[in-house]
N, CA, C, O and the ligand as a Tripos MOL2 file, in Angstrom:
@<TRIPOS>MOLECULE
protein
  317   315    80     0     0
PROTEIN
NO_CHARGES

@<TRIPOS>ATOM
      1 N         104.8590  114.2440   48.1020 N.3       1 MET1
      2 CA        106.1540  114.1580   48.8060 C.3       1 MET1
      3 C         106.3800  115.3830   49.6870 C.2       1 MET1
      4 O         105.9560  116.4920   49.3620 O.2       1 MET1
      5 N         107.0430  115.1590   50.7820 N.am      2 ASP2
      6 CA        107.3360  116.2480   51.7100 C.3       2 ASP2
      7 C         108.6830  116.8700   51.3450 C.2       2 ASP2
      8 O         109.7200  116.2130   51.4300 O.2       2 ASP2
      9 N         108.6610  118.1110   50.9480 N.am      3 GLU3
     10 CA        109.8820  118.7690   50.5040 C.3       3 GLU3
     11 C         110.9280  118.8430   51.6140 C.2       3 GLU3
     12 O         112.1230  118.6780   51.3700 O.2       3 GLU3
     13 N         110.4630  119.0910   52.8250 N.am      4 ARG4
     14 CA        111.4150  119.2070   53.9410 C.3       4 ARG4
     15 C         112.1710  117.8980   54.1450 C.2       4 ARG4
     16 O         113.3540  117.8910   54.4830 O.2       4 ARG4
     17 N         111.4670  116.8020   53.9340 N.am      5 PHE5
     18 CA        112.1170  115.5000   54.0880 C.3       5 PHE5
     19 C         113.2590  115.3580   53.0770 C.2       5 PHE5
     20 O         114.3450  114.8820   53.4060 O.2       5 PHE5
     21 N         112.9880  115.7810   51.8450 N.am      6 ASP6
     22 CA        114.0180  115.6860   50.8050 C.3       6 ASP6
     23 C         115.2520  116.4930   51.1810 C.2       6 ASP6
     24 O         116.3820  116.0350   51.0170 O.2       6 ASP6
     25 N         115.0210  117.6930   51.6840 N.am      7 ARG7
     26 CA        116.1600  118.5440   52.0270 C.3       7 ARG7
     27 C         116.9810  117.9050   53.1600 C.2       7 ARG7
     28 O         118.2100  117.9610   53.1690 O.2       7 ARG7
     29 N         116.2780  117.3130   54.0860 N.am      8 GLN8
     30 CA        116.9470  116.6410   55.2010 C.3       8 GLN8
     31 C         117.8180  115.4990   54.6740 C.2       8 GLN8
     32 O         118.9370  115.2820   55.1400 O.2       8 GLN8
     33 N         117.2780  114.7790   53.6950 N.am      9 ARG9
     34 CA        118.0090  113.6510   53.1470 C.3       9 ARG9
     35 C         119.2870  114.1250   52.4660 C.2       9 ARG9
     36 O         120.3350  113.4920   52.5910 O.2       9 ARG9
     37 N         119.1980  115.2260   51.7530 N.am     10 VAL10
     38 CA        120.3750  115.7590   51.0660 C.3      10 VAL10
     39 C         121.4560  116.0970   52.0840 C.2      10 VAL10
     40 O         122.6310  115.8010   51.8680 O.2      10 VAL10
     41 N         121.0630  116.7150   53.1900 N.am     11 ASN11
     42 CA        122.0330  117.0470   54.2280 C.3      11 ASN11
     43 C         122.6970  115.7840   54.7690 C.2      11 ASN11
     44 O         123.9040  115.7650   55.0070 O.2      11 ASN11
     45 N         121.9210  114.7530   54.9560 N.am     12 THR12
     46 CA        122.4620  113.5090   55.4830 C.3      12 THR12
     47 C         123.4880  112.9220   54.5260 C.2      12 THR12
     48 O         124.4820  112.3330   54.9510 O.2      12 THR12
     49 N         123.2380  113.0890   53.2230 N.am     13 MET13
     50 CA        124.1280  112.4870   52.2300 C.3      13 MET13
     51 C         125.5080  113.1240   52.2390 C.2      13 MET13
     52 O         126.4700  112.5320   51.7500 O.2      13 MET13
     53 N         125.6100  114.3210   52.7910 N.am     14 ASN14
     54 CA        126.9150  114.9760   52.8250 C.3      14 ASN14
     55 C         127.7930  114.4590   53.9570 C.2      14 ASN14
     56 O         128.9720  114.8020   54.0400 O.2      14 ASN14
     57 N         127.2300  113.6530   54.8080 N.am     15 GLU15
     58 CA        128.0210  113.1100   55.9030 C.3      15 GLU15
     59 C         128.7540  111.8530   55.4400 C.2      15 GLU15
     60 O         128.5110  111.3490   54.3440 O.2      15 GLU15
     61 N         129.6270  111.3680   56.2650 N.am     16 ALA16
     62 CA        130.4550  110.2290   55.8820 C.3      16 ALA16
     63 C         129.5950  109.0160   55.5500 C.2      16 ALA16
     64 O         128.6500  108.7030   56.2750 O.2      16 ALA16
     65 N         129.9260  108.3260   54.4400 N.am     17 PRO17
     66 CA        129.1670  107.1350   54.1020 C.3      17 PRO17
     67 C         129.3250  106.0500   55.1590 C.2      17 PRO17
     68 O         130.4110  105.8430   55.7010 O.2      17 PRO17
     69 N         128.2460  105.3790   55.4350 N.am     18 ALA18
     70 CA        128.2750  104.3180   56.4350 C.3      18 ALA18
     71 C         128.2720  102.9590   55.7510 C.2      18 ALA18
     72 O         127.8950  102.8590   54.5840 O.2      18 ALA18
     73 N         128.6730  101.9460   56.4360 N.am     19 ARG19
     74 CA        128.4600  100.5470   56.0660 C.3      19 ARG19
     75 C         129.2500  100.0730   54.8580 C.2      19 ARG19
     76 O         129.2950   98.8660   54.6180 O.2      19 ARG19
     77 N         129.8650  100.9360   54.0960 N.am     20 HIS20
     78 CA        130.4850  100.4590   52.8690 C.3      20 HIS20
     79 C         131.7180   99.5970   53.1220 C.2      20 HIS20
     80 O         132.2100   98.9350   52.2080 O.2      20 HIS20
     81 N         132.2140   99.6000   54.3470 N.am     21 ALA21
     82 CA        133.3590   98.7530   54.6680 C.3      21 ALA21
     83 C         133.0020   97.2740   54.5540 C.2      21 ALA21
     84 O         133.8800   96.4320   54.3640 O.2      21 ALA21
     85 N         131.7120   96.9590   54.6690 N.am     22 ALA22
     86 CA        131.2860   95.5650   54.6750 C.3      22 ALA22
     87 C         131.1180   95.0010   53.2650 C.2      22 ALA22
     88 O         130.7700   93.8310   53.1060 O.2      22 ALA22
     89 N         131.3600   95.8100   52.2530 N.am     23 ILE23
     90 CA        131.0950   95.3650   50.8880 C.3      23 ILE23
     91 C         132.2350   94.5090   50.3570 C.2      23 ILE23
     92 O         133.3860   94.9430   50.3310 O.2      23 ILE23
     93 N         131.9140   93.3030   49.9370 N.am     24 GLY24
     94 CA        132.8820   92.4080   49.3320 C.3      24 GLY24
     95 C         132.6530   92.3230   47.8330 C.2      24 GLY24
     96 O         131.7630   92.9880   47.3030 O.2      24 GLY24
     97 N         133.4540   91.5020   47.1380 N.am     25 PRO25
     98 CA        133.3640   91.4320   45.6760 C.3      25 PRO25
     99 C         132.0220   90.9100   45.1740 C.2      25 PRO25
    100 O         131.6360   91.1890   44.0390 O.2      25 PRO25
    101 N         131.3100   90.1560   46.0050 N.am     26 ASN26
    102 CA        130.0300   89.5960   45.5550 C.3      26 ASN26
    103 C         128.8260   90.2080   46.2570 C.2      26 ASN26
    104 O         127.6970   89.7410   46.1030 O.2      26 ASN26
    105 N         129.0800   91.2570   47.0270 N.am     27 THR27
    106 CA        127.9900   91.8440   47.8130 C.3      27 THR27
    107 C         126.9940   92.5570   46.9090 C.2      27 THR27
    108 O         127.3700   93.3680   46.0630 O.2      27 THR27
    109 N         125.7230   92.2410   47.1030 N.am     28 ARG28
    110 CA        124.6650   92.9560   46.4000 C.3      28 ARG28
    111 C         124.1490   94.0780   47.2900 C.2      28 ARG28
    112 O         124.0790   93.9390   48.5110 O.2      28 ARG28
    113 N         123.7890   95.1880   46.6590 N.am     29 LEU29
    114 CA        123.2590   96.3110   47.4240 C.3      29 LEU29
    115 C         121.9390   96.7580   46.8240 C.2      29 LEU29
    116 O         121.6900   96.6180   45.6270 O.2      29 LEU29
    117 N         121.1040   97.3000   47.6940 N.am     30 GLU30
    118 CA        119.7700   97.7020   47.2810 C.3      30 GLU30
    119 C         119.5910   99.1920   47.5080 C.2      30 GLU30
    120 O         119.9300   99.7110   48.5720 O.2      30 GLU30
    121 N         119.0570   99.8790   46.5050 N.am     31 CYS31
    122 CA        118.7580  101.2990   46.6420 C.3      31 CYS31
    123 C         117.6640  101.4780   47.6770 C.2      31 CYS31
    124 O         116.5990  100.8700   47.5730 O.2      31 CYS31
    125 N         117.9230  102.3070   48.6730 N.am     32 LYS32
    126 CA        116.9330  102.4590   49.7410 C.3      32 LYS32
    127 C         115.7700  103.3450   49.3150 C.2      32 LYS32
    128 O         114.7830  103.4730   50.0400 O.2      32 LYS32
    129 N         115.8840  103.9470   48.1560 N.am     33 ILE33
    130 CA        114.8150  104.8310   47.6920 C.3      33 ILE33
    131 C         113.8620  104.0950   46.7420 C.2      33 ILE33
    132 O         112.6450  104.2250   46.8730 O.2      33 ILE33
    133 N         114.4010  103.3230   45.7860 N.am     34 CYS34
    134 CA        113.5220  102.6810   44.7970 C.3      34 CYS34
    135 C         113.6900  101.1650   44.8020 C.2      34 CYS34
    136 O         113.0330  100.4760   44.0220 O.2      34 CYS34
    137 N         114.5450  100.6350   45.6540 N.am     35 TRP35
    138 CA        114.7430   99.1960   45.8280 C.3      35 TRP35
    139 C         115.4060   98.5210   44.6280 C.2      35 TRP35
    140 O         115.3660   97.2960   44.5140 O.2      35 TRP35
    141 N         115.9980   99.2800   43.7550 N.am     36 THR36
    142 CA        116.7840   98.6680   42.6830 C.3      36 THR36
    143 C         117.9910   97.9690   43.3030 C.2      36 THR36
    144 O         118.6570   98.5290   44.1740 O.2      36 THR36
    145 N         118.2700   96.7480   42.8550 N.am     37 VAL37
    146 CA        119.3940   95.9880   43.3960 C.3      37 VAL37
    147 C         120.5700   96.0540   42.4270 C.2      37 VAL37
    148 O         120.4110   95.8230   41.2290 O.2      37 VAL37
    149 N         121.7540   96.3700   42.9550 N.am     38 TYR38
    150 CA        122.9650   96.2240   42.1580 C.3      38 TYR38
    151 C         123.5890   94.8740   42.4780 C.2      38 TYR38
    152 O         123.9690   94.6050   43.6180 O.2      38 TYR38
    153 N         123.6880   94.0350   41.4640 N.am     39 ASP39
    154 CA        124.2730   92.7050   41.6350 C.3      39 ASP39
    155 C         125.5890   92.6650   40.8640 C.2      39 ASP39
    156 O         125.5910   92.7940   39.6390 O.2      39 ASP39
    157 N         126.7230   92.4850   41.5770 N.am     40 PRO40
    158 CA        128.0310   92.4890   40.9000 C.3      40 PRO40
    159 C         128.1160   91.4400   39.7950 C.2      40 PRO40
    160 O         128.8390   91.6260   38.8150 O.2      40 PRO40
    161 N         127.3810   90.3390   39.9490 N.am     41 ALA41
    162 CA        127.4220   89.2880   38.9350 C.3      41 ALA41
    163 C         126.7850   89.7440   37.6240 C.2      41 ALA41
    164 O         127.0860   89.1980   36.5620 O.2      41 ALA41
    165 N         125.9190   90.7270   37.6950 N.am     42 LEU42
    166 CA        125.2070   91.2020   36.5080 C.3      42 LEU42
    167 C         125.7780   92.5080   35.9620 C.2      42 LEU42
    168 O         125.6270   92.8080   34.7780 O.2      42 LEU42
    169 N         126.4350   93.2840   36.8260 N.am     43 GLY43
    170 CA        126.8710   94.6080   36.4000 C.3      43 GLY43
    171 C         125.6670   95.5110   36.2180 C.2      43 GLY43
    172 O         124.6240   95.3030   36.8390 O.2      43 GLY43
    173 N         125.8120   96.5140   35.3640 N.am     44 ASP44
    174 CA        124.7300   97.4740   35.1640 C.3      44 ASP44
    175 C         124.7290   97.9260   33.7070 C.2      44 ASP44
    176 O         125.6470   98.6120   33.2570 O.2      44 ASP44
    177 N         123.6970   97.5360   32.9830 N.am     45 GLU45
    178 CA        123.6170   97.8920   31.5590 C.3      45 GLU45
    179 C         123.4790   99.3920   31.3560 C.2      45 GLU45
    180 O         124.0100   99.9460   30.3930 O.2      45 GLU45
    181 N         122.7620  100.0500   32.2690 N.am     46 VAL46
    182 CA        122.5090  101.4850   32.1080 C.3      46 VAL46
    183 C         123.8310  102.2630   32.0960 C.2      46 VAL46
    184 O         124.0370  103.1630   31.2820 O.2      46 VAL46
    185 N         124.7070  101.8920   33.0150 N.am     47 TRP47
    186 CA        125.9870  102.5890   33.1340 C.3      47 TRP47
    187 C         127.1090  101.8480   32.3980 C.2      47 TRP47
    188 O         128.2740  102.2410   32.4740 O.2      47 TRP47
    189 N         126.7540  100.7890   31.6960 N.am     48 GLN48
    190 CA        127.7370   99.9710   30.9730 C.3      48 GLN48
    191 C         128.8270   99.4590   31.9130 C.2      48 GLN48
    192 O         130.0190   99.5280   31.6150 O.2      48 GLN48
    193 N         128.3780   98.9430   33.0590 N.am     49 ILE49
    194 CA        129.2850   98.3230   34.0110 C.3      49 ILE49
    195 C         129.3500   96.8340   33.6770 C.2      49 ILE49
    196 O         128.3160   96.1660   33.6780 O.2      49 ILE49
    197 N         130.5220   96.3030   33.3970 N.am     50 PRO50
    198 CA        130.6040   94.8870   33.0190 C.3      50 PRO50
    199 C         130.2840   93.9620   34.1950 C.2      50 PRO50
    200 O         130.5670   94.2980   35.3450 O.2      50 PRO50
    201 N         129.6890   92.7900   33.9030 N.am     51 PRO51
    202 CA        129.4490   91.8010   34.9590 C.3      51 PRO51
    203 C         130.7410   91.4840   35.6980 C.2      51 PRO51
    204 O         131.8100   91.4260   35.0910 O.2      51 PRO51
    205 N         130.6420   91.2790   37.0040 N.am     52 GLY52
    206 CA        131.8090   90.9680   37.8130 C.3      52 GLY52
    207 C         132.4360   92.1850   38.4640 C.2      52 GLY52
    208 O         133.4910   92.0760   39.0890 O.2      52 GLY52
    209 N         131.8110   93.3370   38.3300 N.am     53 THR53
    210 CA        132.3350   94.5540   38.9520 C.3      53 THR53
    211 C         131.7610   94.7140   40.3640 C.2      53 THR53
    212 O         130.5530   94.8920   40.5160 O.2      53 THR53
    213 N         132.6120   94.6520   41.4000 N.am     54 PRO54
    214 CA        132.1100   94.8590   42.7600 C.3      54 PRO54
    215 C         131.5560   96.2700   42.9340 C.2      54 PRO54
    216 O         131.9860   97.2060   42.2600 O.2      54 PRO54
    217 N         130.6150   96.4070   43.8300 N.am     55 PHE55
    218 CA        130.0360   97.7290   44.0940 C.3      55 PHE55
    219 C         131.1240   98.7340   44.4500 C.2      55 PHE55
    220 O         131.0610   99.8990   44.0570 O.2      55 PHE55
    221 N         132.1180   98.2720   45.1950 N.am     56 SER56
    222 CA        133.1730   99.1770   45.6590 C.3      56 SER56
    223 C         134.0610   99.6680   44.5230 C.2      56 SER56
    224 O         134.8230  100.6190   44.6950 O.2      56 SER56
    225 N         133.9640   99.0170   43.3530 N.am     57 GLU57
    226 CA        134.7930   99.4400   42.2170 C.3      57 GLU57
    227 C         133.9890  100.1620   41.1510 C.2      57 GLU57
    228 O         134.4960  100.4290   40.0610 O.2      57 GLU57
    229 N         132.7400  100.4770   41.4590 N.am     58 LEU58
    230 CA        131.9610  101.2870   40.5220 C.3      58 LEU58
    231 C         132.5930  102.6630   40.4070 C.2      58 LEU58
    232 O         133.1770  103.1590   41.3700 O.2      58 LEU58
    233 N         132.4840  103.2870   39.2360 N.am     59 PRO59
    234 CA        133.0320  104.6460   39.1150 C.3      59 PRO59
    235 C         132.3630  105.6000   40.0840 C.2      59 PRO59
    236 O         131.2060  105.4090   40.4610 O.2      59 PRO59
    237 N         133.0980  106.6300   40.4870 N.am     60 ALA60
    238 CA        132.5910  107.5540   41.5140 C.3      60 ALA60
    239 C         131.3080  108.2390   41.0750 C.2      60 ALA60
    240 O         130.4970  108.6300   41.9140 O.2      60 ALA60
    241 N         131.1150  108.3870   39.7720 N.am     61 HIS61
    242 CA        129.9210  109.0940   39.2860 C.3      61 HIS61
    243 C         128.7250  108.1650   39.1350 C.2      61 HIS61
    244 O         127.6410  108.6060   38.7530 O.2      61 HIS61
    245 N         128.9140  106.8740   39.4330 N.am     62 TRP62
    246 CA        127.7980  105.9380   39.3060 C.3      62 TRP62
    247 C         126.7130  106.2780   40.3220 C.2      62 TRP62
    248 O         126.9890  106.4980   41.5020 O.2      62 TRP62
    249 N         125.4810  106.3150   39.8380 N.am     63 THR63
    250 CA        124.3340  106.4990   40.7250 C.3      63 THR63
    251 C         123.2850  105.4680   40.3630 C.2      63 THR63
    252 O         123.4220  104.7600   39.3650 O.2      63 THR63
    253 N         122.2470  105.3810   41.1640 N.am     64 CYS64
    254 CA        121.1830  104.4180   40.9050 C.3      64 CYS64
    255 C         120.6710  104.5800   39.4700 C.2      64 CYS64
    256 O         120.2810  105.6800   39.0790 O.2      64 CYS64
    257 N         120.6680  103.4930   38.6770 N.am     65 PRO65
    258 CA        120.2140  103.5950   37.2860 C.3      65 PRO65
    259 C         118.7260  103.9080   37.1800 C.2      65 PRO65
    260 O         118.2500  104.2900   36.1120 O.2      65 PRO65
    261 N         118.0000  103.7520   38.2590 N.am     66 ASN66
    262 CA        116.5550  103.9920   38.2230 C.3      66 ASN66
    263 C         116.1700  105.3670   38.7640 C.2      66 ASN66
    264 O         115.3220  106.0460   38.1840 O.2      66 ASN66
    265 N         116.7920  105.7840   39.8830 N.am     67 CYS67
    266 CA        116.3470  107.0280   40.5180 C.3      67 CYS67
    267 C         117.4890  107.9940   40.7820 C.2      67 CYS67
    268 O         117.2690  109.0490   41.3770 O.2      67 CYS67
    269 N         118.7110  107.6620   40.3540 N.am     68 SER68
    270 CA        119.8710  108.5490   40.5020 C.3      68 SER68
    271 C         120.3000  108.7690   41.9490 C.2      68 SER68
    272 O         120.9760  109.7520   42.2550 O.2      68 SER68
    273 N         119.9150  107.8670   42.8300 N.am     69 ALA69
    274 CA        120.3970  107.9650   44.2080 C.3      69 ALA69
    275 C         121.9120  107.7440   44.2290 C.2      69 ALA69
    276 O         122.4580  107.0190   43.3970 O.2      69 ALA69
    277 N         122.5700  108.3760   45.1850 N.am     70 LEU70
    278 CA        124.0110  108.2170   45.3020 C.3      70 LEU70
    279 C         124.3600  106.8350   45.8450 C.2      70 LEU70
    280 O         123.5190  106.1440   46.4190 O.2      70 LEU70
    281 N         125.6180  106.4510   45.6510 N.am     71 GLN71
    282 CA        126.0540  105.1180   46.1010 C.3      71 GLN71
    283 C         125.8360  104.9380   47.5990 C.2      71 GLN71
    284 O         125.5510  103.8290   48.0520 O.2      71 GLN71
    285 N         125.9640  106.0000   48.3630 N.am     72 GLN72
    286 CA        125.8000  105.8510   49.8150 C.3      72 GLN72
    287 C         124.3440  105.6710   50.2140 C.2      72 GLN72
    288 O         124.0470  105.4320   51.3850 O.2      72 GLN72
    289 N         123.4270  105.7840   49.2440 N.am     73 ASP73
    290 CA        122.0270  105.4970   49.5320 C.3      73 ASP73
    291 C         121.7030  104.0270   49.3050 C.2      73 ASP73
    292 O         120.5520  103.6140   49.4480 O.2      73 ASP73
    293 N         122.7140  103.2330   48.9510 N.am     74 PHE74
    294 CA        122.5070  101.8040   48.7840 C.3      74 PHE74
    295 C         122.8410  101.0760   50.0750 C.2      74 PHE74
    296 O         123.8150  101.3960   50.7550 O.2      74 PHE74
    297 N         122.0180  100.0990   50.3940 N.am     75 LEU75
    298 CA        122.1940   99.3380   51.6190 C.3      75 LEU75
    299 C         122.5960   97.9150   51.2710 C.2      75 LEU75
    300 O         122.1150   97.3420   50.2930 O.2      75 LEU75
    301 N         123.4750   97.3590   52.0730 N.am     76 VAL76
    302 CA        123.9360   95.9920   51.8520 C.3      76 VAL76
    303 C         122.7800   95.0160   52.0080 C.2      76 VAL76
    304 O         122.0170   95.0800   52.9720 O.2      76 VAL76
    305 N         122.6650   94.1080   51.0390 N.am     77 LEU77
    306 CA        121.6500   93.0520   51.1070 C.3      77 LEU77
    307 C         122.2890   91.8080   51.7090 C.2      77 LEU77
    308 O         123.2930   91.3090   51.2000 O.2      77 LEU77
    309 N         121.7130   91.3190   52.7760 N.am     78 ASP78
    310 CA        122.2210   90.0860   53.3670 C.3      78 ASP78
    311 C         121.4770   88.9130   52.7690 C.2      78 ASP78
    312 O         120.2460   88.8930   52.7710 O.2      78 ASP78
    313 N         122.2020   87.9400   52.2590 N.am     79 ASP79
    314 CA        121.5470   86.7710   51.6610 C.3      79 ASP79
    315 C         121.0720   85.8110   52.7440 C.2      79 ASP79
    316 O         120.4960   84.7670   52.4350 O.2      79 ASP79
    317 ZN        117.1410  104.0050   43.2190 Zn       80 ZN80
@<TRIPOS>BOND
     1     1     2 1
     2     2     3 1
     3     3     4 2
     4     3     5 am
     5     5     6 1
     6     6     7 1
     7     7     8 2
     8     7     9 am
     9     9    10 1
    10    10    11 1
    11    11    12 2
    12    11    13 am
    13    13    14 1
    14    14    15 1
    15    15    16 2
    16    15    17 am
    17    17    18 1
    18    18    19 1
    19    19    20 2
    20    19    21 am
    21    21    22 1
    22    22    23 1
    23    23    24 2
    24    23    25 am
    25    25    26 1
    26    26    27 1
    27    27    28 2
    28    27    29 am
    29    29    30 1
    30    30    31 1
    31    31    32 2
    32    31    33 am
    33    33    34 1
    34    34    35 1
    35    35    36 2
    36    35    37 am
    37    37    38 1
    38    38    39 1
    39    39    40 2
    40    39    41 am
    41    41    42 1
    42    42    43 1
    43    43    44 2
    44    43    45 am
    45    45    46 1
    46    46    47 1
    47    47    48 2
    48    47    49 am
    49    49    50 1
    50    50    51 1
    51    51    52 2
    52    51    53 am
    53    53    54 1
    54    54    55 1
    55    55    56 2
    56    55    57 am
    57    57    58 1
    58    58    59 1
    59    59    60 2
    60    59    61 am
    61    61    62 1
    62    62    63 1
    63    63    64 2
    64    63    65 am
    65    65    66 1
    66    66    67 1
    67    67    68 2
    68    67    69 am
    69    69    70 1
    70    70    71 1
    71    71    72 2
    72    71    73 am
    73    73    74 1
    74    74    75 1
    75    75    76 2
    76    75    77 am
    77    77    78 1
    78    78    79 1
    79    79    80 2
    80    79    81 am
    81    81    82 1
    82    82    83 1
    83    83    84 2
    84    83    85 am
    85    85    86 1
    86    86    87 1
    87    87    88 2
    88    87    89 am
    89    89    90 1
    90    90    91 1
    91    91    92 2
    92    91    93 am
    93    93    94 1
    94    94    95 1
    95    95    96 2
    96    95    97 am
    97    97    98 1
    98    98    99 1
    99    99   100 2
   100    99   101 am
   101   101   102 1
   102   102   103 1
   103   103   104 2
   104   103   105 am
   105   105   106 1
   106   106   107 1
   107   107   108 2
   108   107   109 am
   109   109   110 1
   110   110   111 1
   111   111   112 2
   112   111   113 am
   113   113   114 1
   114   114   115 1
   115   115   116 2
   116   115   117 am
   117   117   118 1
   118   118   119 1
   119   119   120 2
   120   119   121 am
   121   121   122 1
   122   122   123 1
   123   123   124 2
   124   123   125 am
   125   125   126 1
   126   126   127 1
   127   127   128 2
   128   127   129 am
   129   129   130 1
   130   130   131 1
   131   131   132 2
   132   131   133 am
   133   133   134 1
   134   134   135 1
   135   135   136 2
   136   135   137 am
   137   137   138 1
   138   138   139 1
   139   139   140 2
   140   139   141 am
   141   141   142 1
   142   142   143 1
   143   143   144 2
   144   143   145 am
   145   145   146 1
   146   146   147 1
   147   147   148 2
   148   147   149 am
   149   149   150 1
   150   150   151 1
   151   151   152 2
   152   151   153 am
   153   153   154 1
   154   154   155 1
   155   155   156 2
   156   155   157 am
   157   157   158 1
   158   158   159 1
   159   159   160 2
   160   159   161 am
   161   161   162 1
   162   162   163 1
   163   163   164 2
   164   163   165 am
   165   165   166 1
   166   166   167 1
   167   167   168 2
   168   167   169 am
   169   169   170 1
   170   170   171 1
   171   171   172 2
   172   171   173 am
   173   173   174 1
   174   174   175 1
   175   175   176 2
   176   175   177 am
   177   177   178 1
   178   178   179 1
   179   179   180 2
   180   179   181 am
   181   181   182 1
   182   182   183 1
   183   183   184 2
   184   183   185 am
   185   185   186 1
   186   186   187 1
   187   187   188 2
   188   187   189 am
   189   189   190 1
   190   190   191 1
   191   191   192 2
   192   191   193 am
   193   193   194 1
   194   194   195 1
   195   195   196 2
   196   195   197 am
   197   197   198 1
   198   198   199 1
   199   199   200 2
   200   199   201 am
   201   201   202 1
   202   202   203 1
   203   203   204 2
   204   203   205 am
   205   205   206 1
   206   206   207 1
   207   207   208 2
   208   207   209 am
   209   209   210 1
   210   210   211 1
   211   211   212 2
   212   211   213 am
   213   213   214 1
   214   214   215 1
   215   215   216 2
   216   215   217 am
   217   217   218 1
   218   218   219 1
   219   219   220 2
   220   219   221 am
   221   221   222 1
   222   222   223 1
   223   223   224 2
   224   223   225 am
   225   225   226 1
   226   226   227 1
   227   227   228 2
   228   227   229 am
   229   229   230 1
   230   230   231 1
   231   231   232 2
   232   231   233 am
   233   233   234 1
   234   234   235 1
   235   235   236 2
   236   235   237 am
   237   237   238 1
   238   238   239 1
   239   239   240 2
   240   239   241 am
   241   241   242 1
   242   242   243 1
   243   243   244 2
   244   243   245 am
   245   245   246 1
   246   246   247 1
   247   247   248 2
   248   247   249 am
   249   249   250 1
   250   250   251 1
   251   251   252 2
   252   251   253 am
   253   253   254 1
   254   254   255 1
   255   255   256 2
   256   255   257 am
   257   257   258 1
   258   258   259 1
   259   259   260 2
   260   259   261 am
   261   261   262 1
   262   262   263 1
   263   263   264 2
   264   263   265 am
   265   265   266 1
   266   266   267 1
   267   267   268 2
   268   267   269 am
   269   269   270 1
   270   270   271 1
   271   271   272 2
   272   271   273 am
   273   273   274 1
   274   274   275 1
   275   275   276 2
   276   275   277 am
   277   277   278 1
   278   278   279 1
   279   279   280 2
   280   279   281 am
   281   281   282 1
   282   282   283 1
   283   283   284 2
   284   283   285 am
   285   285   286 1
   286   286   287 1
   287   287   288 2
   288   287   289 am
   289   289   290 1
   290   290   291 1
   291   291   292 2
   292   291   293 am
   293   293   294 1
   294   294   295 1
   295   295   296 2
   296   295   297 am
   297   297   298 1
   298   298   299 1
   299   299   300 2
   300   299   301 am
   301   301   302 1
   302   302   303 1
   303   303   304 2
   304   303   305 am
   305   305   306 1
   306   306   307 1
   307   307   308 2
   308   307   309 am
   309   309   310 1
   310   310   311 1
   311   311   312 2
   312   311   313 am
   313   313   314 1
   314   314   315 1
   315   315   316 2
@<TRIPOS>SUBSTRUCTURE
     1 MET1         2 RESIDUE 1 A MET
     2 ASP2         6 RESIDUE 1 A ASP
     3 GLU3        10 RESIDUE 1 A GLU
     4 ARG4        14 RESIDUE 1 A ARG
     5 PHE5        18 RESIDUE 1 A PHE
     6 ASP6        22 RESIDUE 1 A ASP
     7 ARG7        26 RESIDUE 1 A ARG
     8 GLN8        30 RESIDUE 1 A GLN
     9 ARG9        34 RESIDUE 1 A ARG
    10 VAL10       38 RESIDUE 1 A VAL
    11 ASN11       42 RESIDUE 1 A ASN
    12 THR12       46 RESIDUE 1 A THR
    13 MET13       50 RESIDUE 1 A MET
    14 ASN14       54 RESIDUE 1 A ASN
    15 GLU15       58 RESIDUE 1 A GLU
    16 ALA16       62 RESIDUE 1 A ALA
    17 PRO17       66 RESIDUE 1 A PRO
    18 ALA18       70 RESIDUE 1 A ALA
    19 ARG19       74 RESIDUE 1 A ARG
    20 HIS20       78 RESIDUE 1 A HIS
    21 ALA21       82 RESIDUE 1 A ALA
    22 ALA22       86 RESIDUE 1 A ALA
    23 ILE23       90 RESIDUE 1 A ILE
    24 GLY24       94 RESIDUE 1 A GLY
    25 PRO25       98 RESIDUE 1 A PRO
    26 ASN26      102 RESIDUE 1 A ASN
    27 THR27      106 RESIDUE 1 A THR
    28 ARG28      110 RESIDUE 1 A ARG
    29 LEU29      114 RESIDUE 1 A LEU
    30 GLU30      118 RESIDUE 1 A GLU
    31 CYS31      122 RESIDUE 1 A CYS
    32 LYS32      126 RESIDUE 1 A LYS
    33 ILE33      130 RESIDUE 1 A ILE
    34 CYS34      134 RESIDUE 1 A CYS
    35 TRP35      138 RESIDUE 1 A TRP
    36 THR36      142 RESIDUE 1 A THR
    37 VAL37      146 RESIDUE 1 A VAL
    38 TYR38      150 RESIDUE 1 A TYR
    39 ASP39      154 RESIDUE 1 A ASP
    40 PRO40      158 RESIDUE 1 A PRO
    41 ALA41      162 RESIDUE 1 A ALA
    42 LEU42      166 RESIDUE 1 A LEU
    43 GLY43      170 RESIDUE 1 A GLY
    44 ASP44      174 RESIDUE 1 A ASP
    45 GLU45      178 RESIDUE 1 A GLU
    46 VAL46      182 RESIDUE 1 A VAL
    47 TRP47      186 RESIDUE 1 A TRP
    48 GLN48      190 RESIDUE 1 A GLN
    49 ILE49      194 RESIDUE 1 A ILE
    50 PRO50      198 RESIDUE 1 A PRO
    51 PRO51      202 RESIDUE 1 A PRO
    52 GLY52      206 RESIDUE 1 A GLY
    53 THR53      210 RESIDUE 1 A THR
    54 PRO54      214 RESIDUE 1 A PRO
    55 PHE55      218 RESIDUE 1 A PHE
    56 SER56      222 RESIDUE 1 A SER
    57 GLU57      226 RESIDUE 1 A GLU
    58 LEU58      230 RESIDUE 1 A LEU
    59 PRO59      234 RESIDUE 1 A PRO
    60 ALA60      238 RESIDUE 1 A ALA
    61 HIS61      242 RESIDUE 1 A HIS
    62 TRP62      246 RESIDUE 1 A TRP
    63 THR63      250 RESIDUE 1 A THR
    64 CYS64      254 RESIDUE 1 A CYS
    65 PRO65      258 RESIDUE 1 A PRO
    66 ASN66      262 RESIDUE 1 A ASN
    67 CYS67      266 RESIDUE 1 A CYS
    68 SER68      270 RESIDUE 1 A SER
    69 ALA69      274 RESIDUE 1 A ALA
    70 LEU70      278 RESIDUE 1 A LEU
    71 GLN71      282 RESIDUE 1 A GLN
    72 GLN72      286 RESIDUE 1 A GLN
    73 ASP73      290 RESIDUE 1 A ASP
    74 PHE74      294 RESIDUE 1 A PHE
    75 LEU75      298 RESIDUE 1 A LEU
    76 VAL76      302 RESIDUE 1 A VAL
    77 LEU77      306 RESIDUE 1 A LEU
    78 ASP78      310 RESIDUE 1 A ASP
    79 ASP79      314 RESIDUE 1 A ASP
    80 ZN80       317 GROUP 0 **** ****
């Protein structure tokens, strides 16, 4: 892995989150780092998120259950 790339990514994460306005109650999102999908219909066992929880209502401390990426590193999945 390129260390400089990682540092650049961290800087980017401090900027305003993009795209999250498009998230609805059933919107699935995919981690852009490890491709883990958050599906509101399933919730998240790792974080004990009950099924039916929209991505936008996840607790602020929720991160990718697989790689700990921040919520703003998730991209909307279009069905
Ligand atoms: Zn991830």
